[in-house]
C-alpha positions in Angstrom: -59.7 74.7 -106.0 -60.5 72.0 -103.5 -59.9 74.4 -100.6 -61.9 77.2 -102.3 -64.9 75.0 -102.7 -64.7 73.8 -99.1 -64.5 77.5 -98.0 -67.6 78.5 -100.0 -69.5 75.5 -98.9 -68.5 76.1 -95.3 -69.9 79.7 -95.4 -73.3 78.3 -96.5 -73.1 75.6 -93.9 -72.2 78.0 -91.1 -75.0 80.3 -92.1 -77.7 77.6 -91.9 -76.1 76.1 -88.9 -76.2 79.3 -86.9 -79.7 80.1 -88.1 -81.2 76.8 -87.1 -78.8 75.7 -84.3 -77.6 72.6 -86.2 -73.9 73.0 -86.7 -72.4 72.6 -90.2 -71.7 68.9 -90.2 -74.9 67.8 -91.8 -73.8 69.8 -95.0 -70.0 69.5 -94.8 -69.8 65.7 -94.3 -71.8 64.8 -97.4 -69.9 67.4 -99.5 -66.6 65.9 -98.5 -67.6 62.3 -98.8 -69.9 62.4 -101.8 -68.3 65.2 -103.7 -64.6 64.6 -103.1 -64.4 61.0 -102.0 -62.8 62.0 -98.7 -62.7 59.2 -96.1 -65.7 59.6 -93.9 -63.5 59.4 -90.7 -61.4 62.4 -91.9 -64.6 64.2 -92.9 -66.1 63.6 -89.4 -63.0 64.8 -87.7 -62.8 68.0 -89.8 -66.5 68.5 -89.2 -66.1 68.3 -85.5 -63.4 71.0 -85.7 -65.7 73.2 -87.8 -68.6 72.7 -85.3 -66.5 74.3 -82.6 -66.0 77.2 -85.0 -69.8 77.5 -85.7 -70.5 77.7 -82.0 -67.8 80.3 -81.4 -69.0 82.4 -84.3 -72.6 82.5 -83.2 -72.5 82.3 -79.4 -71.4 85.9 -78.8 -74.2 87.3 -80.9 -76.9 85.1 -79.3 -75.7 85.9 -75.8 -75.9 89.6 -76.6 -79.5 89.2 -77.8 -80.4 87.2 -74.6 -81.5 84.2 -76.7 -79.2 81.6 -75.2 -80.3 79.9 -71.9 -77.0 79.4 -70.2 -78.3 77.7 -67.1 -80.1 75.1 -69.2 -77.2 74.7 -71.6 -74.7 73.9 -68.7 -77.2 71.3 -67.2 -77.9 69.6 -70.5 -74.1 69.4 -71.4 -73.8 66.8 -68.6 -75.7 64.4 -70.8 -74.2 65.4 -74.1 -70.5 65.2 -73.0 -71.1 61.8 -71.5 -72.8 60.6 -74.7 -69.9 62.0 -76.8 -67.4 60.0 -74.9 -69.4 56.8 -75.3 -69.9 57.6 -79.0 -66.2 57.9 -79.6 -65.4 54.6 -77.9 -68.1 52.9 -80.1 -67.0 54.6 -83.4 -63.8 52.7 -83.7 -65.7 49.4 -84.0 -68.2 50.6 -86.8 -67.4 50.1 -90.5 -67.6 53.2 -92.7 -70.6 51.8 -94.6 -72.6 51.7 -91.4 -71.7 55.3 -90.7 -73.1 56.3 -94.1 -76.3 54.4 -93.4 -76.6 55.8 -89.9 -75.9 59.3 -91.1 -78.4 59.1 -93.9 -81.1 57.7 -91.7 -80.4 60.5 -89.2 -80.8 63.1 -91.9 -84.1 61.6 -93.1 -85.5 61.5 -89.6 -84.4 65.1 -89.1 -86.2 66.1 -92.3 -89.5 64.5 -91.2 -89.4 66.0 -87.8 -88.6 69.5 -89.2 -91.4 69.2 -91.7 -93.9 68.4 -88.9 -92.9 71.4 -86.9 -95.7 74.0 -87.1 -94.8 76.6 -84.4 -93.9 77.2 -80.8 -95.8 75.5 -78.1 -95.1 77.1 -74.8 -95.3 75.1 -71.5 -97.8 76.4 -69.0 -96.1 74.6 -66.1 -92.5 74.9 -64.9 -90.9 71.6 -64.1 -89.8 71.2 -60.4 -86.1 70.9 -61.5 -86.6 74.1 -63.6 -88.0 75.9 -60.6 -85.1 74.9 -58.3 -82.4 75.6 -60.9 -84.2 78.8 -62.2 -84.1 77.6 -65.8 -87.1 79.7 -67.1 -86.2 82.8 -69.0 -87.3 85.5 -71.4 -86.4 87.0 -74.8 -87.5 89.6 -77.2 -89.0 88.3 -80.4 -88.8 89.8 -84.0 -91.8 92.0 -83.2 -90.1 93.6 -80.2 -92.3 91.8 -77.7 -90.9 90.4 -74.4 -91.7 86.7 -74.2 -91.5 84.8 -70.9 -91.1 81.0 -71.1 -91.0 78.0 -68.8 -89.1 74.7 -69.1 -90.9 71.3 -69.0 -89.7 67.7 -68.8 -86.1 68.4 -67.7 -85.2 64.7 -67.0 -86.4 63.7 -70.5 -84.3 66.5 -72.0 -81.2 65.2 -70.2 -81.9 61.7 -71.4 -82.3 62.9 -75.0 -79.0 64.9 -74.8 -77.1 61.8 -74.0 -78.1 60.3 -77.3 -77.4 63.6 -79.0 -73.8 63.4 -77.7 -73.4 59.9 -79.1 -74.6 61.1 -82.5 -72.1 64.0 -82.4 -69.1 61.6 -82.0 -70.4 58.9 -84.4 -71.5 61.2 -87.2 -69.2 64.3 -86.8 -72.1 66.7 -86.2 -73.1 68.8 -83.3 -76.4 66.8 -83.3 -78.0 70.2 -83.2 -81.2 69.0 -84.8 -81.7 66.4 -82.1 -81.0 69.0 -79.4 -83.3 71.5 -80.9 -86.1 68.9 -81.3 -85.6 67.8 -77.6 -85.7 71.4 -76.3 -88.4 72.6 -78.6 -90.6 69.4 -78.4 -90.1 67.8 -75.0 -89.0 70.8 -73.0 -91.4 73.3 -74.8 -88.8 76.0 -75.4 -89.3 78.7 -78.1 -87.7 77.8 -81.4 -85.3 80.7 -81.3 -84.2 79.9 -77.7 -83.7 76.3 -78.7 -81.6 77.2 -81.7 -79.4 79.7 -79.8 -78.9 77.3 -76.8 -78.1 74.5 -79.2 -75.5 76.6 -80.9 -73.8 77.2 -77.6 -74.0 73.5 -76.7 -72.8 72.0 -79.9 -69.4 73.6 -79.5 -68.9 72.0 -76.1 -70.1 68.6 -77.3 -67.9 68.6 -80.4 -64.9 69.7 -78.4 -65.3 66.6 -76.2 -64.9 64.3 -79.2 -62.7 66.5 -81.5 -59.8 66.1 -79.2 -60.0 62.4 -79.2 -60.2 62.3 -83.1 -57.1 64.6 -83.2 -55.1 62.2 -81.0 -56.1 59.4 -83.3 -54.7 61.2 -86.3 -58.0 61.7 -88.1 -57.7 65.6 -88.3 -56.4 66.8 -91.7 -55.3 70.5 -91.6 -55.8 71.0 -95.4 -59.5 70.2 -94.9 -60.2 71.5 -91.4 -58.5 75.0 -91.9 -60.5 76.4 -94.8 -63.7 74.7 -93.5 -63.3 76.4 -90.1 -62.7 79.8 -91.7 -65.8 79.6 -93.9 -67.9 78.3 -91.0 -67.0 81.2 -88.8 -67.9 83.8 -91.5 -71.2 82.0 -92.3 -72.2 81.5 -88.6 -71.6 85.2 -87.9 -74.0 86.2 -90.7 -76.6 83.7 -89.6 -76.4 84.8 -86.0 -77.0 88.4 -86.9 -80.0 87.6 -89.1 -81.7 85.0 -86.9 -83.2 87.3 -84.2 -84.8 89.4 -87.0 -86.4 86.7 -89.2 -88.6 83.6 -88.8 -87.0 80.3 -89.6 -90.1 78.8 -91.2 -89.0 79.5 -94.9 -85.4 78.4 -94.3 -86.7 75.2 -92.6 -88.7 74.2 -95.6 -85.8 74.7 -98.0 -83.5 72.9 -95.6 -85.9 69.9 -95.4 -85.5 69.4 -99.2 -81.7 69.5 -98.9 -81.8 67.0 -96.0 -84.0 64.5 -98.0 -81.7 64.7 -101.1 -78.5 64.2 -99.1 -80.0 61.5 -96.9 -81.0 59.4 -99.9 -77.5 59.8 -101.4 -75.8 58.9 -98.2 -78.0 55.8 -97.6 -77.4 54.7 -101.3 -73.6 55.0 -100.8 -73.8 53.0 -97.6 -75.5 50.1 -99.4 -73.0 50.2 -102.2 
């Protein structure tokens, strides 16, 4: 029964993760810790494994639809992988209650930022780094129109990705929300491009820290196996639907979920 519930929850987590570029950790970690009383370190380790599955399940579809900006993803991974290594080194010195508080605060912050999001704001000027590295791109929206976009504030995006990598290792998530916010807000990328690129990146970021958690003995196969299977199925469905539908409605529903879970996690941290 435990494995079946994890499997079903993971399908839902993978679907939303692929659709919004978030990874499944923000749903899976609260389910394991709050619903089943799993040690948060085991939940984080299993979540990191499932994030790799989320990225793998969605990346191929997004690449086929030309939504993922590979050049930008490779550049930004320099910051995220470095941050993930720092986050792993710090995580061993933080008590579980502080991880609950940090995770809950992160969810609440994410909900507020997602609620404020109104629509895409394209950059009219291409950053010099973007021009030299040819980071600008194009994609076809849900109406069949070809959209060209430019990339702004590349150094700021790199700086934000370092902290996103730290969050990935500390909280067991792909820190996809932070990545999407950085690309969508600071770098002025379209929402769908940000989500698709984030999906590609979270797998690399999570891999950098999942291996370290595995060596430390925090990965439990009975948790990680059904979770990864469900995540792959859900992320494949989300990746197929995302190019054809707006994320506004799902974002609003997800904000409610984030607020509820964040309050529960913060409460457990104080207890």
